[in-house]
N, C-alpha and C positions, 0 to 999 in steps of 0.2 A: 577371528583374530584374537590372539591372547599374548600379552607381554607381561613381564614381571613388574613393570612400573606403571604408574598412573598416567593415562593419556590426558594431556591438558588441552582443553577446548575453549577458545576465545569467543566471546559474544558481546554484542552491545547490551546495555543494561535496561532497555525498555522492556515492558511487560511482554510485548509481542516477541521481541528478540529472545528473551529468556525462555519463553514457552517453546519457540522453535528450536532453540539449542537443546532444550530438555528432551525433545523427541529424538534428536540425534544422539544425545547421551544415552537414552533408553535403548536405542537400536544397537549401539556399540556395546553397551553393558550386557545385552542379551547374549553376546559372544564371550561372556566371562572376562570382559575387559573393564578394569577400573577406570572411570572417566570423571574428571573434575572440570567444572565450568568456571571460567575466569572472566569477569566483567571488564570491558575496555571501553573508555569513552572515545568517541570518534569526532572528527571535524564537524560532521553533520549534526551531531548531538550538541556541540558547543555553540553553533551558530543558529540560534533559535528565531532570529528576526528575518530570516531570508527564506523565500520559497525554494523548493527543491531545485528548479531549473536555474536559479540565480546563484547556486553554490559553485558555479563554474563547471569544470570538467566532471565527468561522471566519477564516482568513487568516493564521494564525501562520507559515506557510511561504511566504507570498506577498507581503505588503505591503512588506517591505524591498526586494525585487527591483523591484516596481512603482514604488516611490518613486524608485529610480534612473532609471527610464524617465521619470517625470514631471519629475525634476530635470535631464534632459538628459545624465546621466552615461553612459547606454547607450541603444541604439536600440530594444531589445526584450528581453523576458524569457521564459524557458521554465519552465512549471509543469506539474505533474500536474493535470489538469483537476479532479479531485475535491477538490483543495485550494483552488481558486479561488472566492472568495465570489461569490454571485449578484448582489451589488451592487458596483459599482466606480466609481472617480472618473469624472466626465463626460468628461474628455479622453482617457480610456484605453479601448481596445477589445480584444477577443479577436480579433486580426488573423488568426491562422492556427490551424486545428484539423486536424492531420495525421490520416491514417487510423489508426483505433483498433487497439490491440493486443487480446489476450484480456481480456475484461471481468470474468471470474469470479474466485472465490477457490479456493485449494487447501488441503487439509489435509496437513501435513507430519508424518511420524513417522520415528523412526530406522530402522524396519524395514519400512515400507510398510503398516502396519495401517490398514484403512479405518475410517471413522468408526463404522460400525455394530458393528465388532468391538473397539473400544477397551474395556478393562475397566471395570466399574462404578466410578464415582468417579474416573476418569482426570482428570489435570490437563491442561488445554488453555490455551495462552497466546495472548492477543490484546490489543491496545490499543484495539480498536474496540467501541463500545457495540452497533453493529448486529451485528457478528459474534458477540459474546457473547450477545445476545438470540436470534439465530437458532440458535446452538448449544444454548442452554437449551431452546428450543422443540422441537428435534429430540431432544435427550438431556438431560432434566432432572437426571439423576444426575451429570453432569460438573461438575468443579470448574474454573471459569474464573478464571485468574490473570492479572494485568497483565503486559504484555510491550511494551517499547519499545526503540528503537534502529533503526539502519539495517537494511536487509534482511539483509546478511551477519551483522550482530551478532545478530539474532534467530535466524538459522539456527544460528550457533555455540552460542547458549544451549540450543537443542534438542539438538544433537549432543554437547555436552560430557560429560554424565554417562556415556552409553553408550560413547563413544570412549575416555574416560579409564579406565573399568572394563576395557575390552578391553586397553588398554596395560598396566594393572596386572596383569591376568591373564597376559599374555605374560611380563612380568617375573617374576612369581611362579613360573610354570612353568619358566622358564629358571633361576631361582635354585634351585628344587627339584632340577632335573636336575644342577646343579653341586654342590649341597650339600644333602643330604636333611635336615640339621638346621637349615637356615636359618630365621630368624624372618621371617615375611611382612611384619612391620611395619618391618623394617630392610632393605628391599630397597636394594641399592647396585649400580648398573650397572657400577661399577668392578671389582666382584668377578666379573663374568661373563666368560666366555671371548670371544676375538675372534670366533670363529665364531658364538656365540650372539648377540652384539651385532650382528653383520652381519645375522643373520636378522631381528632386531627392527627394525633400521634399514631393511631392505628392505621390511618391512611398512609402516613409517612413510612411506617414500618413495612407496609405492604409493597412499597416501591422497590424496584431493582436497585442494587447498590449504586449503579452508575446514574440512576435518576436521582437518588439522594444526594450524590455529589454535585449534580447539576443544579440543585436548589441553592447552592452556595457559590456558584461560578458567576463572576461578573460578566454581563452581556455587553459585548462591543459591537458585534454584528448579528442581526437576527436572520438566520438562514431558514428558508422554507424547505430546503433539502440539502444534503451533501452526498458526494459520491466517494465510495471507498472500495478497496479490493475485498471481495467476499472471503478470500483465504485469511486475511488478517482478522476479520471479525470472527470467523469460525475458530481460529486458533486462540483467540483471547477469550472465547466463551461468551461473546456479546451478540452473536447472531440471533439467539432466541430472545434477547432483551430489547430488540428494536424492531420497528416496522420497516420492511424493505421490499424492493422490487429488483429482481435480477435483470440486468440489462443484457440484451442479446449480443453475443460475442461477434456476430457477423456485421453488426453496425457499430457497436461500441467495442472495437477490436482492442484487446488488452495490450499492455506493454510487454515487450519481449521478456520472457522469463517469469512473468507474474504468476504467483501461486506456487512457484518452485523454490527449493532451497539449494544452496551450493556450499559444499564443505571444501575449503581450500587447504592445501598442505604442500610440503616439499615433495618433489618428484623422487621419492625414495621408498624404502620398504614400508614405512608407516603410511605413506600416501597410497601405496598399492593395497595395503591391508584395509584401509578405509574404503577404497573403491570396491573391493570384493564384498565388503559387508553391506554397504549402503546403496550402491548404484542401482538405479532402476532404468534399464536400457531404453524403453519407450520415452520416458521423460527426458533422458539425455539426448536422444535423437531429436525430439521436438524442440527442446530449448536450444540445441545446437543450430538447427535451421533458423530459428528466430534471431539468434545472436549473430549469425553469419550475415543474414539479410540486413540487420541493423548496422553491422560493422561496414559492410560494403556500401550502404547508402550514406554512411557518415553522419547520421542525424544526432547521435549522442543523446543528451537530455535537453537540448535547446530547440528541438523541432517536434511538432505533434505527429508521432509515428506509432501506429499500432500494428503488431505482428503476432499472429496466433497460429500455432501449428499443432496438429494432433496426428498421431500415428494410427492409421486405419489399414490394417493388413500389410500389404506390400507398398503402400504409398503414405506419404506425409501430407495430409491436407493442410494447406497453408493459405491464410488470408492476410493481406497487407493493406493498410490504409495510411496514406500520407496526406496531411491536410495543411492548409494555411492556418495561421494562428486564430483568425476570426471565423474559421470553419466554412468560408464561402467557396473555397476551391479545394479540390482533392483529387487524388489519383488512387485507385484501388485495384486489387487483383486477387483472384482466387485460383490456386493451382494445386494439382496433385503431383507431388514430387516423389521420385522413386526412393524408397528407404535405402536401397543398396548403394546409391550414389547421392545421398541426401546433401552432403556438404557442397559438392560441385553444383548440384541442381539449385541449391539455395543461392549460391553466388551468381549463377546464370539468371535467376529470377531478379535479383537486385540489379544486375546490369540492364535487364529489360525495362525495369521500372525507372531506372535513371534516365535511359534514353527517351522514355515516354513523358518525362517532365518532373519526376520526383526530385531530381537534383536541384532544379530551379526552385521548387517549393521549399526545400530544406535550406538552401542558401538564403532565400528571402526571410525565412523564420529566424535564421542566425543574425541577419542584419537588423531585424526588428528588436533585438534585445540590446538596450542601451549599455554601452561598455562600462559606465560607472556603476551599474547595478550587478555586474558579474563579480564573482569571487573565485579566486584560485583556490583549489583544494590542495592543501599541503600534505 
C-alpha cells in the first residue's frame, strides 16, 4: 500500500499498546507507507479503580479510539483483539488481523514456583473473572485477589515485597557488620562504609529495571503469584525478566482473541489496503471462530468464558470452557470445525453449548455481579 499522505494510527498510551502499535506501524511502513502513531486516552485508562469486568459493557479500551476513526481524526486504530466488542458500528471493520502471538496465560512467581507447588492458601492476583474461575477450579484453596494496572505495574506489584525484603536484609547485614549494636529499625545507609555501600549498589545495579522500580513501590497486597497473558509480557520485553510457568491452554483456556491484534478502519480503500498488507488468514479464521462463539453465547466480559481456536489444516480445533465464578461448575467442549464453513460451525457449536447448560452458567454469573459495581462504558 502506498499513498501520498501519512497514515494516522491511533493507539492507547500504555507501554504495551505503544509497542503493539509500533509493530503495525513497522509492517505498514515496509510498504513505503508513512505512518504516524497518535496516542488516545480511553475510558478504561481513565477508570483506574475498577476491575476490567466492572467497567460494564465490553469496549472500555476500544471505543474512544474507534470514535477517532469514525470522526476522521485518524485513519485506523490498533487494539488488542480480546478488547474489541463483537458488535461494532456499521461503517467500521476489523481491516487487519496480524499473525497472532502466544495465546496462553503464564503464572508468575518471584522464585519460579509452579502452580501445583504454591503453598495452600497462596494469594494469586488477577483482574480476570476467567482466570480467577480457572484457578479456583484447579486449586480451590487459593486466595484470588484483585490486580489491575499495566503489565509492568502488575509485575512490580508481584516483585515488590520479595525484592524489598532482600534490600532490607542486605542493609541489615551491612549495618550489623559495621556496628554489632545497631538497631535494625534504624538502618541508615549514611552510616555504612563506602565499600559496603558500593557492594549494595552493585547488587542494585545488577537488577532488571522492573526490579529496581519494585524496590520503590508501596506494597498493599502481597501476592504469591499473578497470572498474565504471555503475549503481553513478550511484547513488553519482560518475559526474560521474570520467573514464569506456561499454563496449558486446554485447562486454562484463553480469552477469545488473546494474543492477537485488531486494526480497525472505515470500510473504504484505506481499510482494504490495510487488510491486504496486514491480514494473516489463519489468525483471522481462528479469532473469528472464537468471537462468534462468544457472541452467540452472550457472555461478554461478565462471565468466565475461555475460547481458543487454532487452524490445523482443513479444520479449526476449538476448545471452549464456561465456568461459574467460583470455578465449582463448568461446561467444556473440544471440536474440530471445518475451515471452509468455520463461521456457521462456530455458531452451531455455541448453540450446542447453550442447550447443554452454558446459558444458565452465564446468566448466573451476570446475576452475581452487583449492579452498583458496574460501570457503563461511554
